[in-house]
Each structure stands twice: as structure tokens, then as C-alpha cells.
MARTORTOR-201584 format. One record per residue: residue number from 1; y, x, z of N, C-alpha, C in turn. Coordinates in Angstrom, 2 decimals. Example, Ala and Ser with C-alpha at 12.3 -4.5 7.8 and 13.67 -1.06 7.14 Angstrom:
// MARTORTOR-201584
+-----+---------+---------+---------+---------+---------+---------+---------+---------+---------+
| num |    n.py |    n.px |    n.pz |   ca.py |   ca.px |   ca.pz |    c.py |    c.px |    c.pz |
+-----+---------+---------+---------+---------+---------+---------+---------+---------+---------+
|   1 |   -5.69 |   13.19 |    7.80 |   -4.50 |   12.30 |    7.80 |   -3.30 |   13.20 |    7.80 |
|   2 |   -2.25 |   12.85 |    7.08 |   -1.06 |   13.67 |    7.14 |    0.03 |   12.90 |    7.87 |
+-----+---------+---------+---------+---------+---------+---------+---------+---------+---------+
//
This chain:
// MARTORTOR-201584
+-----+---------+---------+---------+---------+---------+---------+---------+---------+---------+
| num |    n.py |    n.px |    n.pz |   ca.py |   ca.px |   ca.pz |    c.py |    c.px |    c.pz |
+-----+---------+---------+---------+---------+---------+---------+---------+---------+---------+
|   1 |   -1.17 |    0.92 |   -0.13 |   -0.15 |    0.05 |   -0.06 |    1.48 |    0.97 |    0.24 |
|   2 |    1.29 |    2.09 |    0.80 |    2.46 |    2.80 |    0.78 |    2.67 |    3.40 |   -0.70 |
|   3 |    1.45 |    3.90 |   -1.04 |    1.56 |    4.77 |   -2.70 |    2.17 |    3.24 |   -3.10 |
|   4 |    1.88 |    2.13 |   -3.43 |    2.83 |    1.10 |   -4.39 |    3.77 |    1.16 |   -4.15 |
|   5 |    4.08 |    0.89 |   -2.83 |    5.63 |    1.08 |   -2.42 |    6.61 |    2.02 |   -3.09 |
|   6 |    6.10 |    3.26 |   -3.13 |    6.69 |    4.55 |   -3.21 |    6.80 |    4.00 |   -5.25 |
|   7 |    6.10 |    3.52 |   -5.69 |    5.98 |    3.76 |   -6.97 |    6.85 |    2.75 |   -7.54 |
|   8 |    7.22 |    1.82 |   -6.73 |    8.18 |    0.74 |   -7.04 |    9.57 |    1.19 |   -6.43 |
|   9 |    9.30 |    1.57 |   -5.73 |   10.96 |    2.33 |   -5.11 |   11.25 |    3.05 |   -6.31 |
|  10 |   10.47 |    4.59 |   -6.63 |   10.86 |    5.16 |   -8.02 |   10.95 |    4.42 |   -9.09 |
|  11 |   10.48 |    3.26 |   -9.69 |   10.99 |    2.47 |  -11.01 |   12.05 |    1.85 |  -11.27 |
|  12 |   12.66 |    1.72 |   -9.62 |   13.50 |    0.57 |   -9.63 |   14.69 |    1.68 |   -9.22 |
|  13 |   14.74 |    2.78 |   -9.07 |   15.36 |    4.09 |   -8.91 |   15.95 |    4.64 |  -10.63 |
|  14 |   14.91 |    4.89 |  -10.94 |   14.93 |    5.10 |  -12.53 |   16.07 |    3.82 |  -13.21 |
|  15 |   15.43 |    2.41 |  -12.99 |   16.22 |    1.59 |  -13.38 |   17.95 |    1.47 |  -13.27 |
|  16 |   17.96 |    1.84 |  -11.99 |   19.18 |    1.77 |  -11.59 |   20.35 |    2.81 |  -12.00 |
|  17 |   19.58 |    3.96 |  -12.17 |   20.72 |    5.32 |  -13.29 |   20.47 |    4.68 |  -14.53 |
|  18 |   19.10 |    4.31 |  -14.70 |   19.74 |    3.86 |  -16.75 |   21.29 |    2.58 |  -16.68 |
|  19 |   21.10 |    2.12 |  -15.85 |   22.38 |    1.00 |  -16.13 |   23.51 |    1.79 |  -15.61 |
|  20 |   23.38 |    2.67 |  -14.31 |   25.26 |    3.35 |  -14.17 |   25.19 |    4.33 |  -14.96 |
|  21 |   24.04 |    4.95 |  -15.81 |   25.01 |    5.76 |  -17.21 |   24.91 |    5.37 |  -18.42 |
|  22 |   24.51 |    4.23 |  -18.43 |   24.50 |    3.49 |  -19.91 |   25.67 |    2.18 |  -19.79 |
|  23 |   25.53 |    1.49 |  -18.89 |   26.03 |    0.20 |  -18.59 |   25.17 |   -0.69 |  -18.80 |
|  24 |   25.38 |   -2.06 |  -18.60 |   24.72 |   -3.70 |  -18.70 |   24.91 |   -3.17 |  -20.07 |
|  25 |   23.14 |   -4.15 |  -20.78 |   22.86 |   -4.12 |  -21.93 |   24.03 |   -4.75 |  -22.55 |
|  26 |   24.46 |   -5.84 |  -22.19 |   25.07 |   -6.89 |  -22.48 |   26.97 |   -6.33 |  -23.42 |
|  27 |   27.36 |   -5.22 |  -22.27 |   27.87 |   -4.40 |  -22.95 |   27.71 |   -3.35 |  -23.82 |
|  28 |   26.68 |   -2.82 |  -24.01 |   26.10 |   -1.68 |  -24.71 |   26.30 |   -2.07 |  -26.67 |
|  29 |   25.99 |   -3.83 |  -25.83 |   25.28 |   -4.34 |  -27.23 |   26.70 |   -4.55 |  -27.92 |
|  30 |   27.93 |   -4.58 |  -27.06 |   29.76 |   -4.96 |  -27.64 |   29.50 |   -3.79 |  -28.38 |
|  31 |   29.37 |   -2.27 |  -27.39 |   30.11 |   -1.35 |  -28.26 |   29.37 |   -0.97 |  -29.42 |
|  32 |   28.12 |   -1.50 |  -29.53 |   27.41 |   -1.15 |  -30.68 |   27.95 |   -1.83 |  -32.12 |
|  33 |   28.66 |   -3.15 |  -32.00 |   29.01 |   -4.26 |  -32.97 |   30.00 |   -3.21 |  -34.07 |
|  34 |   30.89 |   -2.36 |  -33.57 |   32.13 |   -1.81 |  -34.61 |   31.55 |   -0.30 |  -34.21 |
|  35 |   32.22 |    0.10 |  -35.15 |   32.43 |    1.92 |  -35.78 |   32.87 |    2.32 |  -34.58 |
|  36 |   32.63 |    3.71 |  -34.62 |   33.43 |    4.58 |  -33.83 |   34.60 |    5.27 |  -34.32 |
|  37 |   34.48 |    4.74 |  -35.67 |   35.43 |    6.03 |  -36.28 |   36.35 |    4.90 |  -37.03 |
|  38 |   36.99 |    5.46 |  -38.29 |   37.65 |    4.85 |  -39.48 |   36.80 |    4.01 |  -40.22 |
|  39 |   37.01 |    2.95 |  -40.54 |   36.60 |    2.17 |  -41.14 |   35.88 |    2.64 |  -42.61 |
|  40 |   36.92 |    2.98 |  -43.03 |   37.23 |    3.48 |  -44.80 |   36.77 |    4.91 |  -44.80 |
|  41 |   35.90 |    4.49 |  -46.21 |   35.34 |    3.87 |  -46.82 |   34.24 |    3.00 |  -46.70 |
|  42 |   34.43 |    1.56 |  -47.22 |   32.81 |    0.85 |  -46.86 |   33.51 |   -0.38 |  -45.53 |
|  43 |   34.98 |   -0.38 |  -45.63 |   35.45 |   -1.29 |  -45.07 |   37.27 |   -1.45 |  -45.26 |
|  44 |   37.53 |   -2.43 |  -44.05 |   39.34 |   -3.02 |  -44.78 |   39.91 |   -1.72 |  -44.53 |
|  45 |   40.57 |   -1.02 |  -45.38 |   41.47 |    0.62 |  -45.13 |   42.94 |    0.22 |  -44.26 |
|  46 |   43.11 |   -0.99 |  -43.85 |   44.20 |   -1.64 |  -43.33 |   44.25 |   -1.42 |  -42.09 |
|  47 |   42.62 |   -1.65 |  -41.17 |   42.85 |   -1.45 |  -39.80 |   41.87 |   -0.45 |  -39.51 |
|  48 |   41.64 |   -0.67 |  -38.26 |   41.05 |    0.55 |  -37.51 |   41.91 |    1.63 |  -36.95 |
|  49 |   41.59 |    2.12 |  -36.11 |   42.48 |    3.63 |  -35.90 |   42.63 |    4.66 |  -37.00 |
|  50 |   41.42 |    4.33 |  -38.22 |   41.71 |    4.90 |  -39.12 |   43.28 |    4.97 |  -39.67 |
|  51 |   43.56 |    3.94 |  -39.83 |   44.88 |    3.47 |  -40.31 |   45.67 |    3.97 |  -39.86 |
|  52 |   45.87 |    4.00 |  -38.60 |   47.00 |    5.02 |  -37.76 |   47.01 |    6.22 |  -37.56 |
|  53 |   45.79 |    6.71 |  -38.15 |   45.82 |    8.09 |  -38.09 |   46.39 |    8.40 |  -39.96 |
|  54 |   45.97 |    7.04 |  -40.74 |   46.90 |    7.77 |  -42.45 |   48.20 |    7.91 |  -42.51 |
|  55 |   48.76 |    6.89 |  -41.68 |   49.94 |    6.71 |  -40.87 |   50.81 |    8.06 |  -40.69 |
|  56 |   50.05 |    8.36 |  -39.43 |   50.72 |   10.03 |  -38.69 |   50.57 |   11.10 |  -39.45 |
|  57 |   49.50 |   10.91 |  -40.81 |   49.24 |   12.03 |  -42.06 |   50.36 |   12.06 |  -42.69 |
|  58 |   51.02 |   11.13 |  -43.44 |   51.69 |   11.09 |  -44.31 |   52.99 |   11.10 |  -43.64 |
|  59 |   53.32 |   10.41 |  -42.65 |   54.67 |   10.78 |  -41.73 |   55.69 |   11.87 |  -42.10 |
|  60 |   56.65 |   12.05 |  -42.78 |   57.45 |   13.50 |  -42.95 |   58.69 |   13.02 |  -44.06 |
|  61 |   59.22 |   14.08 |  -44.47 |   60.32 |   14.20 |  -45.15 |   59.72 |   14.88 |  -46.52 |
|  62 |   59.97 |   14.13 |  -47.64 |   59.50 |   14.72 |  -49.31 |   60.82 |   14.75 |  -49.78 |
|  63 |   60.89 |   16.27 |  -50.87 |   61.45 |   16.25 |  -51.87 |   60.87 |   15.80 |  -52.94 |
|  64 |   61.72 |   14.72 |  -53.72 |   61.53 |   13.96 |  -54.83 |   62.09 |   14.21 |  -56.49 |
|  65 |   61.54 |   13.51 |  -57.38 |   62.22 |   13.13 |  -58.11 |   61.34 |   11.64 |  -59.25 |
|  66 |   62.63 |   11.07 |  -59.53 |   62.41 |    9.84 |  -59.60 |   63.00 |    9.67 |  -61.73 |
|  67 |   61.90 |    9.19 |  -62.19 |   62.77 |    8.93 |  -63.71 |   61.91 |    7.64 |  -63.91 |
|  68 |   63.20 |    6.56 |  -65.17 |   62.62 |    5.57 |  -65.61 |   62.26 |    5.88 |  -67.06 |
|  69 |   60.62 |    5.93 |  -67.74 |   60.31 |    6.02 |  -69.22 |   61.19 |    5.46 |  -69.54 |
|  70 |   61.75 |    6.32 |  -70.72 |   62.42 |    5.93 |  -72.26 |   63.48 |    5.10 |  -71.96 |
|  71 |   63.70 |    5.74 |  -70.87 |   65.50 |    5.07 |  -70.70 |   66.41 |    6.40 |  -70.52 |
|  72 |   67.24 |    7.29 |  -71.86 |   68.07 |    7.86 |  -72.10 |   69.43 |    7.84 |  -71.32 |
|  73 |   69.48 |    6.65 |  -70.48 |   70.73 |    6.36 |  -69.88 |   70.75 |    6.97 |  -68.91 |
|  74 |   69.20 |    7.03 |  -67.76 |   68.93 |    7.09 |  -66.62 |   68.16 |    8.07 |  -66.32 |
|  75 |   68.64 |    9.47 |  -66.55 |   67.85 |   10.56 |  -66.44 |   67.49 |   11.13 |  -65.27 |
|  76 |   66.00 |   12.21 |  -65.17 |   65.78 |   12.19 |  -63.89 |   66.86 |   11.81 |  -62.71 |
|  77 |   66.26 |   11.26 |  -61.29 |   66.85 |   11.87 |  -60.41 |   66.30 |   12.38 |  -59.04 |
|  78 |   66.96 |   13.32 |  -58.45 |   66.00 |   14.11 |  -57.44 |   66.44 |   13.22 |  -56.27 |
|  79 |   65.45 |   13.66 |  -55.31 |   65.40 |   12.34 |  -54.08 |   65.05 |   13.15 |  -53.15 |
|  80 |   65.30 |   12.67 |  -51.67 |   64.61 |   12.72 |  -50.39 |   64.46 |   11.41 |  -49.59 |
|  81 |   63.31 |   11.37 |  -49.15 |   62.72 |   10.46 |  -48.85 |   61.99 |   10.94 |  -47.20 |
|  82 |   62.42 |    9.58 |  -46.66 |   60.92 |   10.04 |  -45.13 |   60.39 |    9.06 |  -45.12 |
|  83 |   59.22 |    9.33 |  -44.60 |   58.12 |    8.46 |  -44.38 |   57.62 |    8.10 |  -43.10 |
|  84 |   58.42 |    6.92 |  -42.30 |   57.96 |    6.69 |  -41.02 |   56.23 |    6.38 |  -40.75 |
|  85 |   55.40 |    6.05 |  -39.91 |   53.97 |    6.28 |  -40.08 |   53.86 |    4.71 |  -39.83 |
|  86 |   54.81 |    4.17 |  -39.31 |   54.74 |    2.82 |  -39.17 |   54.90 |    1.73 |  -39.90 |
|  87 |   55.24 |    2.17 |  -41.22 |   55.35 |    0.97 |  -42.44 |   56.48 |    1.00 |  -43.04 |
|  88 |   57.46 |    2.11 |  -42.87 |   59.05 |    1.78 |  -43.44 |   59.22 |    3.59 |  -43.84 |
|  89 |   60.14 |    3.15 |  -44.80 |   60.78 |    4.70 |  -46.03 |   61.90 |    4.51 |  -46.39 |
|  90 |   62.53 |    5.28 |  -45.84 |   64.36 |    5.31 |  -46.32 |   64.17 |    6.62 |  -47.60 |
|  91 |   64.74 |    6.60 |  -48.48 |   65.32 |    7.23 |  -49.62 |   66.60 |    7.26 |  -50.07 |
|  92 |   66.83 |    8.86 |  -50.23 |   68.66 |    9.04 |  -50.56 |   68.23 |    9.26 |  -51.67 |
|  93 |   68.84 |    8.92 |  -52.92 |   69.23 |    9.42 |  -54.22 |   70.39 |   10.60 |  -54.64 |
|  94 |   69.91 |   10.79 |  -55.64 |   71.46 |   11.80 |  -55.91 |   72.28 |   11.37 |  -56.99 |
|  95 |   71.42 |   10.19 |  -57.51 |   72.52 |    9.12 |  -58.57 |   73.18 |    8.27 |  -57.13 |
|  96 |   73.49 |    8.74 |  -55.98 |   74.07 |    7.60 |  -55.23 |   75.69 |    7.64 |  -55.54 |
|  97 |   76.49 |    8.43 |  -55.90 |   77.86 |    8.45 |  -56.41 |   77.86 |    8.95 |  -58.14 |
|  98 |   77.00 |    8.06 |  -58.69 |   76.97 |    7.72 |  -60.27 |   77.19 |    8.83 |  -61.32 |
|  99 |   76.32 |   10.10 |  -60.94 |   76.25 |   10.93 |  -61.25 |   76.96 |   11.48 |  -62.42 |
| 100 |   78.02 |   11.04 |  -62.67 |   79.08 |   11.39 |  -63.29 |   79.01 |   10.60 |  -65.00 |
| 101 |   78.47 |    9.73 |  -65.08 |   78.11 |    8.69 |  -66.28 |   79.13 |    8.46 |  -66.38 |
| 102 |   79.03 |    7.69 |  -68.05 |   80.23 |    6.86 |  -68.06 |   80.36 |    5.32 |  -67.53 |
| 103 |   81.14 |    4.94 |  -67.07 |   81.45 |    3.24 |  -66.45 |   80.55 |    2.51 |  -66.93 |
| 104 |   79.99 |    2.29 |  -68.17 |   79.26 |    1.17 |  -68.88 |   78.01 |    1.87 |  -68.59 |
| 105 |   77.47 |    2.54 |  -68.29 |   75.87 |    2.97 |  -67.09 |   75.86 |    3.38 |  -65.62 |
| 106 |   77.00 |    3.37 |  -65.46 |   77.74 |    3.85 |  -64.28 |   77.20 |    3.04 |  -63.08 |
| 107 |   76.65 |    3.18 |  -61.91 |   76.20 |    2.42 |  -60.23 |   76.03 |    3.42 |  -59.52 |
| 108 |   77.17 |    2.87 |  -58.40 |   77.18 |    3.36 |  -57.17 |   75.76 |    2.87 |  -55.94 |
| 109 |   74.97 |    3.57 |  -55.64 |   73.80 |    2.85 |  -54.92 |   73.96 |    3.55 |  -53.54 |
| 110 |   73.47 |    2.39 |  -52.98 |   73.20 |    2.52 |  -51.62 |   71.77 |    3.10 |  -51.13 |
| 111 |   71.40 |    3.84 |  -49.72 |   70.16 |    4.48 |  -50.13 |   68.74 |    3.16 |  -50.09 |
| 112 |   67.78 |    3.94 |  -50.33 |   66.35 |    2.79 |  -50.28 |   65.84 |    2.77 |  -49.75 |
| 113 |   65.45 |    1.47 |  -49.06 |   64.84 |    0.94 |  -47.54 |   63.46 |    0.69 |  -48.09 |
| 114 |   62.29 |    1.08 |  -47.86 |   60.91 |    0.61 |  -47.79 |   60.57 |   -0.27 |  -47.38 |
| 115 |   59.45 |   -1.14 |  -47.52 |   58.28 |   -1.23 |  -46.65 |   56.79 |   -1.40 |  -47.23 |
| 116 |   56.24 |   -0.37 |  -46.50 |   54.43 |    0.03 |  -46.98 |   53.60 |   -0.60 |  -46.66 |
| 117 |   52.14 |   -0.28 |  -46.85 |   51.08 |   -0.71 |  -46.34 |   50.18 |   -0.11 |  -47.15 |
| 118 |   49.12 |    0.36 |  -46.57 |   48.09 |    1.01 |  -46.87 |   46.99 |    0.67 |  -47.74 |
| 119 |   46.34 |    0.69 |  -48.47 |   45.73 |   -0.01 |  -49.77 |   44.44 |    0.23 |  -49.89 |
| 120 |   44.22 |    1.88 |  -49.81 |   42.93 |    2.75 |  -49.93 |   42.96 |    3.98 |  -49.39 |
| 121 |   42.01 |    4.73 |  -49.25 |   41.75 |    5.69 |  -48.87 |   42.77 |    6.80 |  -49.09 |
| 122 |   43.82 |    7.02 |  -49.85 |   44.74 |    8.03 |  -50.08 |   45.85 |    6.40 |  -51.03 |
| 123 |   45.85 |    5.65 |  -50.77 |   47.22 |    4.96 |  -51.73 |   47.58 |    3.68 |  -50.27 |
| 124 |   48.71 |    3.87 |  -51.03 |   50.05 |    2.69 |  -50.55 |   50.39 |    1.85 |  -51.22 |
| 125 |   51.00 |    0.43 |  -51.59 |   51.66 |   -0.48 |  -51.66 |   53.23 |   -0.37 |  -50.96 |
| 126 |   54.22 |   -0.77 |  -51.94 |   55.87 |   -0.41 |  -51.12 |   56.35 |   -1.36 |  -52.18 |
| 127 |   57.23 |   -1.74 |  -51.53 |   58.44 |   -2.62 |  -51.79 |   59.91 |   -1.78 |  -51.26 |
| 128 |   60.82 |   -2.20 |  -51.79 |   62.00 |   -1.65 |  -51.71 |   62.95 |   -2.33 |  -52.06 |
| 129 |   64.42 |   -2.09 |  -51.04 |   65.52 |   -2.69 |  -51.90 |   66.75 |   -1.85 |  -51.52 |
| 130 |   67.54 |   -2.31 |  -52.39 |   68.50 |   -1.27 |  -52.98 |   69.74 |   -1.66 |  -53.28 |
| 131 |   71.02 |   -1.53 |  -52.31 |   72.38 |   -2.44 |  -53.45 |   72.85 |   -1.46 |  -54.75 |
| 132 |   73.23 |   -1.83 |  -55.52 |   74.27 |   -1.42 |  -56.67 |   75.53 |   -1.97 |  -56.89 |
| 133 |   76.84 |   -0.76 |  -57.07 |   78.21 |   -1.52 |  -56.69 |   78.63 |   -0.74 |  -58.13 |
| 134 |   79.76 |   -1.64 |  -58.58 |   80.46 |   -1.39 |  -59.51 |   81.06 |   -0.29 |  -59.40 |
| 135 |   81.04 |    0.94 |  -60.51 |   81.85 |    1.75 |  -60.29 |   83.40 |    2.20 |  -61.52 |
| 136 |   83.26 |    0.71 |  -61.99 |   84.62 |    0.68 |  -62.99 |   85.70 |    0.55 |  -62.29 |
| 137 |   87.02 |    0.84 |  -62.91 |   88.30 |    0.83 |  -62.41 |   88.44 |   -0.18 |  -61.65 |
| 138 |   88.18 |   -1.42 |  -62.88 |   88.49 |   -2.76 |  -62.20 |   87.80 |   -3.49 |  -61.05 |
| 139 |   86.84 |   -3.05 |  -60.91 |   85.81 |   -3.71 |  -60.10 |   85.31 |   -2.89 |  -58.97 |
| 140 |   85.43 |   -1.54 |  -58.77 |   85.11 |   -0.56 |  -58.14 |   84.22 |   -0.80 |  -56.77 |
| 141 |   83.52 |   -0.99 |  -56.20 |   82.60 |   -0.77 |  -55.30 |   82.49 |   -2.55 |  -54.90 |
| 142 |   82.19 |   -2.95 |  -55.59 |   81.98 |   -4.54 |  -55.96 |   80.51 |   -5.04 |  -56.11 |
| 143 |   79.78 |   -5.38 |  -54.85 |   77.74 |   -5.37 |  -54.91 |   77.73 |   -6.20 |  -55.83 |
| 144 |   77.11 |   -5.76 |  -57.00 |   76.77 |   -6.19 |  -58.78 |   75.57 |   -6.26 |  -58.42 |
| 145 |   74.29 |   -5.95 |  -57.81 |   73.19 |   -6.39 |  -58.11 |   72.47 |   -5.84 |  -56.86 |
| 146 |   70.94 |   -6.40 |  -56.37 |   70.19 |   -5.95 |  -55.35 |   68.86 |   -5.59 |  -56.16 |
| 147 |   68.65 |   -4.23 |  -56.18 |   67.81 |   -3.86 |  -56.95 |   66.12 |   -3.83 |  -56.11 |
| 148 |   64.90 |   -4.61 |  -56.81 |   63.92 |   -4.18 |  -55.28 |   62.81 |   -3.87 |  -56.88 |
| 149 |   62.32 |   -2.87 |  -55.96 |   60.91 |   -2.20 |  -56.45 |   59.57 |   -2.78 |  -56.15 |
| 150 |   59.00 |   -2.66 |  -56.63 |   57.26 |   -2.50 |  -56.15 |   56.40 |   -1.15 |  -56.87 |
| 151 |   56.08 |   -0.60 |  -55.65 |   54.83 |    0.29 |  -55.97 |   53.66 |    0.84 |  -55.74 |
| 152 |   53.05 |    1.83 |  -56.20 |   51.60 |    2.22 |  -56.13 |   51.35 |    3.31 |  -55.82 |
| 153 |   51.59 |    4.10 |  -54.54 |   51.43 |    5.26 |  -54.77 |   49.95 |    5.70 |  -54.27 |
| 154 |   49.75 |    7.47 |  -54.82 |   48.35 |    7.74 |  -54.37 |   48.53 |    9.38 |  -54.09 |
| 155 |   48.58 |    9.69 |  -52.91 |   48.52 |   10.88 |  -52.09 |   47.69 |   11.97 |  -52.29 |
| 156 |   47.98 |   13.30 |  -52.75 |   47.10 |   14.18 |  -53.34 |   46.14 |   14.02 |  -51.93 |
| 157 |   45.09 |   14.87 |  -52.61 |   43.84 |   14.94 |  -51.59 |   44.02 |   15.67 |  -50.04 |
| 158 |   44.84 |   16.74 |  -50.18 |   45.50 |   17.18 |  -48.77 |   46.40 |   16.64 |  -48.06 |
| 159 |   47.50 |   15.55 |  -48.53 |   48.36 |   14.59 |  -48.41 |   49.22 |   15.03 |  -48.15 |
| 160 |   49.84 |   16.26 |  -49.06 |   50.96 |   17.22 |  -49.11 |   51.87 |   16.67 |  -50.29 |
| 161 |   51.37 |   15.78 |  -50.69 |   52.02 |   15.70 |  -51.79 |   52.02 |   14.14 |  -52.54 |
| 162 |   52.85 |   13.50 |  -53.71 |   52.27 |   12.04 |  -53.86 |   52.84 |   11.60 |  -55.58 |
| 163 |   51.93 |   10.54 |  -55.88 |   52.81 |   10.34 |  -57.42 |   52.73 |    8.70 |  -57.30 |
| 164 |   53.86 |    7.95 |  -57.73 |   53.81 |    6.82 |  -57.59 |   54.42 |    6.01 |  -58.52 |
| 165 |   54.01 |    4.64 |  -58.94 |   54.50 |    3.68 |  -60.20 |   55.18 |    2.90 |  -59.54 |
| 166 |   56.35 |    2.10 |  -60.34 |   57.51 |    1.32 |  -59.60 |   57.30 |    0.62 |  -60.93 |
| 167 |   58.04 |   -0.57 |  -60.65 |   58.48 |   -1.52 |  -61.63 |   59.94 |   -1.73 |  -60.59 |
| 168 |   60.81 |   -2.27 |  -61.54 |   62.17 |   -3.22 |  -60.86 |   62.51 |   -3.48 |  -61.32 |
| 169 |   63.26 |   -5.08 |  -60.83 |   63.98 |   -5.94 |  -60.56 |   65.37 |   -6.06 |  -60.17 |
| 170 |   66.51 |   -6.34 |  -61.07 |   67.78 |   -6.68 |  -60.73 |   68.10 |   -8.22 |  -60.48 |
| 171 |   68.14 |   -8.13 |  -59.10 |   68.97 |   -9.56 |  -58.88 |   70.22 |   -9.76 |  -58.18 |
| 172 |   70.96 |  -10.63 |  -58.71 |   71.95 |  -10.52 |  -58.19 |   72.23 |  -11.11 |  -57.11 |
| 173 |   73.05 |  -10.92 |  -56.12 |   73.14 |  -10.91 |  -54.64 |   73.04 |  -12.25 |  -53.99 |
| 174 |   73.21 |  -12.91 |  -54.66 |   73.55 |  -14.21 |  -54.49 |   72.33 |  -14.99 |  -54.62 |
| 175 |   71.41 |  -14.09 |  -55.90 |   69.81 |  -14.89 |  -55.79 |   68.67 |  -14.69 |  -54.66 |
| 176 |   69.32 |  -13.52 |  -54.03 |   67.99 |  -13.11 |  -52.81 |   69.20 |  -13.34 |  -51.17 |
| 177 |   70.24 |  -13.34 |  -50.96 |   70.87 |  -13.71 |  -49.82 |   71.57 |  -15.37 |  -49.98 |
| 178 |   71.84 |  -16.40 |  -51.22 |   72.04 |  -17.33 |  -50.89 |   73.90 |  -17.19 |  -51.59 |
| 179 |   74.08 |  -18.60 |  -51.39 |   75.87 |  -19.25 |  -51.77 |   76.82 |  -18.63 |  -51.06 |
| 180 |   77.34 |  -17.20 |  -51.44 |   78.70 |  -16.81 |  -50.39 |   77.86 |  -15.79 |  -49.51 |
| 181 |   76.33 |  -14.89 |  -50.21 |   75.74 |  -14.13 |  -49.21 |   75.92 |  -14.16 |  -48.24 |
| 182 |   75.25 |  -16.18 |  -47.68 |   75.24 |  -16.31 |  -46.52 |   74.10 |  -17.41 |  -45.94 |
| 183 |   73.04 |  -16.84 |  -47.52 |   71.88 |  -16.91 |  -46.67 |   71.51 |  -18.74 |  -47.78 |
| 184 |   70.23 |  -19.04 |  -47.79 |   69.04 |  -18.39 |  -47.03 |   68.74 |  -17.17 |  -47.69 |
| 185 |   67.96 |  -16.14 |  -46.67 |   67.37 |  -15.16 |  -47.33 |   66.16 |  -15.53 |  -47.89 |
| 186 |   66.22 |  -14.61 |  -49.39 |   64.84 |  -14.86 |  -49.86 |   64.30 |  -13.27 |  -50.86 |
| 187 |   64.16 |  -12.50 |  -49.67 |   63.85 |  -11.17 |  -50.30 |   62.65 |  -11.35 |  -51.05 |
| 188 |   61.50 |  -11.77 |  -50.76 |   60.47 |  -11.83 |  -51.49 |   59.96 |  -13.12 |  -52.44 |
| 189 |   61.09 |  -13.51 |  -52.73 |   61.14 |  -14.14 |  -54.33 |   60.59 |  -13.98 |  -55.21 |
| 190 |   59.75 |  -15.37 |  -55.56 |   58.43 |  -15.03 |  -56.66 |   59.66 |  -15.32 |  -57.91 |
| 191 |   61.01 |  -15.69 |  -57.64 |   61.75 |  -16.16 |  -59.27 |   61.71 |  -14.97 |  -60.05 |
| 192 |   61.96 |  -15.47 |  -61.03 |   62.44 |  -14.05 |  -61.89 |   63.65 |  -14.02 |  -61.76 |
| 193 |   63.59 |  -12.40 |  -61.89 |   65.67 |  -12.07 |  -61.47 |   66.66 |  -12.39 |  -62.73 |
| 194 |   67.55 |  -12.63 |  -61.95 |   68.84 |  -12.53 |  -63.06 |   69.19 |  -11.38 |  -63.91 |
| 195 |   69.13 |  -10.42 |  -63.21 |   69.33 |   -9.45 |  -63.80 |   68.22 |   -9.12 |  -65.22 |
| 196 |   67.43 |   -7.91 |  -64.80 |   66.24 |   -7.52 |  -65.74 |   65.53 |   -7.00 |  -64.81 |
| 197 |   63.85 |   -6.40 |  -65.11 |   63.06 |   -5.72 |  -64.86 |   62.51 |   -4.87 |  -66.09 |
| 198 |   62.50 |   -3.59 |  -65.42 |   62.09 |   -2.59 |  -65.48 |   60.68 |   -2.01 |  -65.54 |
| 199 |   59.73 |   -1.93 |  -66.65 |   58.76 |   -2.16 |  -65.95 |   57.84 |   -0.30 |  -65.70 |
| 200 |   58.26 |    0.47 |  -66.23 |   57.74 |    1.39 |  -65.67 |   58.63 |    3.09 |  -65.34 |
| 201 |   58.85 |    3.17 |  -64.14 |   58.94 |    4.59 |  -63.70 |   57.97 |    5.11 |  -63.17 |
| 202 |   58.76 |    6.75 |  -62.32 |   57.41 |    7.48 |  -61.48 |   58.44 |    8.16 |  -60.90 |
| 203 |   57.73 |    7.92 |  -59.44 |   58.44 |    9.40 |  -58.59 |   57.32 |   10.02 |  -58.19 |
| 204 |   57.48 |   11.32 |  -57.95 |   57.01 |   12.39 |  -57.83 |   57.60 |   13.28 |  -56.34 |
| 205 |   56.58 |   13.59 |  -55.29 |   57.14 |   13.98 |  -53.91 |   56.09 |   15.42 |  -53.43 |
| 206 |   56.65 |   16.07 |  -52.68 |   56.25 |   17.33 |  -51.79 |   56.93 |   17.37 |  -50.60 |
| 207 |   56.16 |   17.32 |  -49.42 |   56.28 |   17.55 |  -48.12 |   57.31 |   18.95 |  -48.18 |
| 208 |   58.26 |   18.49 |  -47.03 |   59.23 |   19.31 |  -46.61 |   58.82 |   20.19 |  -44.91 |
| 209 |   58.33 |   21.16 |  -44.75 |   58.09 |   22.31 |  -43.82 |   58.60 |   22.36 |  -43.17 |
| 210 |   58.72 |   22.91 |  -41.34 |   59.63 |   23.39 |  -40.78 |   60.04 |   25.13 |  -41.63 |
| 211 |   58.44 |   25.34 |  -41.60 |   58.73 |   26.80 |  -41.42 |   58.19 |   27.42 |  -42.98 |
+-----+---------+---------+---------+---------+---------+---------+---------+---------+---------+
//
């Protein structure tokens, strides 16, 4: 009888240690339901801590150039953009002050403000808004258009550079901000732009480092 009691006690001790080390069976099953790392490839690239990691990796400042294809009046433009890890981008272009173009082709431009989302292993989709102002003597400084672009970006294998294809739409200010620019605000409208759409632009960039 004494031997049986010792055996039972030993078995009980082993079970207790097993539960202590591994946790209850139900908790263990819950832990095994999801992967312990990035879900892409083979899952949704816009969820999980893998997406947070991607935003941290692409965050930084890049020296870029931007140009519309087949547009002799809008040559390549140097740009500086800064990517935030949480879904925002701000860009400053060398064309902000008109680049010395004749008035009929000149426009003053604000900084560009993007929002971005991850769409693949090294890809993001973006939209941005930017103000265009008249630079003629008659209407200098008048807000003439709000430009909106939609982009598909692909980063290099080492995430040190990127290439993006952009399409642009020029909306009248009232079309996106309402009568007298007082709303309703419709930045995501599906209406055709009052201005024009330009279907073929590209931006390429390389990361800036501290040293």
C-alpha cells in the first residue's frame, strides 16, 4: 500500500510540474492558434507584428526624383520625402517655387502629404494631396487645384530604395472642399476630376543615412 501511495504521489508531482511549465491545456491550445511571427507570405500582409516591423524598416528620409512620362513641360523634379512608420509620408519637391517655367506652365506647389498602407511583402499603396497655386501676375497665390495621386510602391530587397508608379488627378478646390471651401470635405470622392487626369508618372528614391 505504501508503494502504491508513493507511485501516485510521483505521478501527481509530474503532472503538477507539467501544468506549471506549460500552462493549462486550454491556454496552450489558444497560444497555438496563431503564428508567432510575421504572417506574410501566406497571410494578410497588413496585419500582425510583421506589418509593424515593415513600417519601422521603411521609415526614414529619401532623396528622390519624380517625372511624368511624355510631358516636355514638366521635367524631372528632385524631391525629399520622409516616410513615417505608421502610415504617413511628407514630401517636398524642387518645383514648389515654379522652377522658372513660363507662366502658362508654372504653378506653385505645397508640400505633398501621403497616406500609405502595406499591400505586399515589400509593397505599399498610397494616396496624396497637394495644393497648386497660380503664379501669374494677375492671380499670383490663388489656389487653383488640389492634386491627388494614387501610387503603387515597391521597395528594394534591402529596403534602401523604392520605385513607384503614380496616377494624378487635378480637382478644383470646391470639388473636394465644398462651396466657398467650407465643406463638405470629400477627399476620397469617386467623381471625375474637374481638371484632368495624368496616368503615367514615376518616382524613385534612395534612403538618406546619418553617416
